[in-house]
Each structure stands twice: as structure tokens, then as C-alpha cells.
C-alpha positions in Angstrom: 0.0 0.0 0.0 2.8 2.5 0.9 4.4 1.8 -2.5 1.4 2.9 -4.5 0.0 5.8 -2.4 1.3 9.0 -0.9 1.4 7.9 2.7 2.6 10.7 5.1 2.4 8.9 8.5 1.9 5.3 9.7 0.5 4.4 13.1 0.9 0.8 14.0 0.1 -1.4 16.9 3.2 -2.6 18.8 2.1 -6.2 18.7 0.4 -6.3 15.3 0.5 -9.5 13.2 1.9 -10.9 11.0 4.6 -8.2 11.4 5.2 -6.4 14.6 5.3 -2.6 14.7 9.1 -2.5 15.1 9.5 -4.9 12.2 7.2 -2.7 10.1 9.2 0.4 11.1 12.4 -1.2 9.9 10.9 -2.4 6.6 9.4 1.0 5.9 12.6 2.9 6.7 14.4 0.7 4.1 11.7 1.1 1.4 10.3 4.6 2.1 12.7 6.3 4.5 10.7 9.6 4.7 7.6 8.0 6.2 7.4 8.4 10.0 6.1 5.4 12.0 4.4 5.9 15.3 4.0 2.8 17.5 1.0 2.3 19.8 1.0 0.0 22.8 -1.2 -1.0 25.7 -0.5 0.1 29.3 2.0 -2.5 30.5 3.8 -2.6 27.2 6.3 0.0 28.3 9.2 -2.5 28.4 8.5 -3.6 24.8 8.0 0.0 23.7 11.3 1.0 25.3 12.9 -2.0 23.5 11.5 -0.6 20.2 13.6 2.5 20.6 16.3 0.8 18.6 14.1 0.6 15.5 13.5 3.3 12.9 10.2 4.5 14.5 9.4 8.2 14.9 7.6 7.9 18.2 5.7 5.8 20.6 2.6 6.1 22.8 0.6 4.0 25.1 -3.1 4.0 24.3 -3.8 5.4 27.8 -1.5 8.5 27.2 -3.2 11.8 27.7 -3.3 14.4 25.0 -0.7 16.4 27.0 1.8 13.6 26.8 
């Protein structure tokens, strides 16, 4: 889909299937390096979200984050 459309931002679930959010961020950064990827996780996923900091994502949020965060 990102190959044939003008995608400007991708929001992806941390534990999505068949590819996790960090895996998707790495693939997109190789194929379309200008597209930022934001990862979304559940409360309690903070450890996995912190581990995802080594990927090519642009940001991360827990779903319970307030608009101020």
C-alpha cells in the first residue's frame, strides 16, 4: 500500500500481526525512509515500547496516554 499511495504517516500497533510494529518500522525505513512510523502499545507494554527505541520509528505512545503527553 505504501508503495502505491502518498502515505505521510503510519500508526501501527506494537504487537500487530503478521509483522510487529518495530519490524514494520524497519521495513518501511528501508523502502520509504521519509515516512514516520508511530507505535501504539497498551499500558503494561512500556518495556516492549522501550525496546523498540532501537528501531526506525518516529515515536511511541501507550493508548492510555493523555493528549498532553
